[in-house]
C-alpha positions in Angstrom: 23.9 43.2 -46.5 22.8 42.1 -43.0 19.6 40.5 -41.8 17.5 42.5 -39.4 14.1 42.1 -37.9 11.8 45.2 -38.3 10.1 46.4 -35.1 8.1 49.4 -36.4 5.1 50.4 -38.5 4.5 48.7 -41.8 6.1 50.8 -44.6 7.7 50.5 -48.0 11.1 52.2 -48.5 13.7 52.7 -51.2 17.3 53.1 -50.3 20.3 54.0 -52.5 23.4 51.9 -51.7 26.6 51.6 -53.7 24.8 52.8 -56.8 22.0 50.3 -56.4 18.4 50.9 -55.6 17.0 48.7 -52.8 13.3 48.5 -52.5 12.0 46.8 -49.3 8.7 46.3 -47.5 9.1 46.6 -43.8 6.6 44.5 -41.9 6.7 44.2 -38.1 8.4 41.0 -36.9 9.7 40.0 -40.4 13.3 39.7 -41.3 14.7 42.0 -43.9 18.1 42.3 -45.7 19.6 45.8 -45.4 23.0 47.4 -45.8 24.2 47.8 -42.2 26.3 50.9 -42.8 23.5 52.9 -44.6 22.7 56.1 -42.6 19.0 55.4 -42.6 19.6 51.8 -41.3 21.8 53.2 -38.6 19.1 55.6 -37.6 16.5 52.8 -37.4 18.9 50.8 -35.3 19.4 53.7 -32.9 15.7 54.3 -32.7 15.0 50.7 -31.9 13.1 49.9 -35.1 15.6 47.2 -36.2 17.1 44.3 -34.4 20.1 42.4 -35.7 19.4 38.8 -36.5 22.1 36.1 -36.1 21.7 32.8 -38.0 23.0 29.6 -36.5 22.7 26.0 -37.6 21.1 23.3 -35.4 20.1 19.8 -36.4 20.4 20.6 -40.1 18.0 23.6 -40.0 18.8 27.4 -39.9 17.6 29.0 -36.8 17.4 32.8 -36.1 18.5 34.5 -33.0 17.8 38.1 -32.3 20.3 40.4 -30.6 18.4 42.1 -27.8 
């Protein structure tokens, strides 16, 4: 699972991944954990609806950076 930021319309989706059902609410600008290799996730990345989010530590707090 990888952290992404959703850049699309608000929607609720259900994905099947490795025998598990993953229910997520996609809200613009919010981070979401998704399986990076899932075909639907790959399509959203290609369409620009998802941005990868990198986490880094700084002064004891987690900070998020978005791959642009």
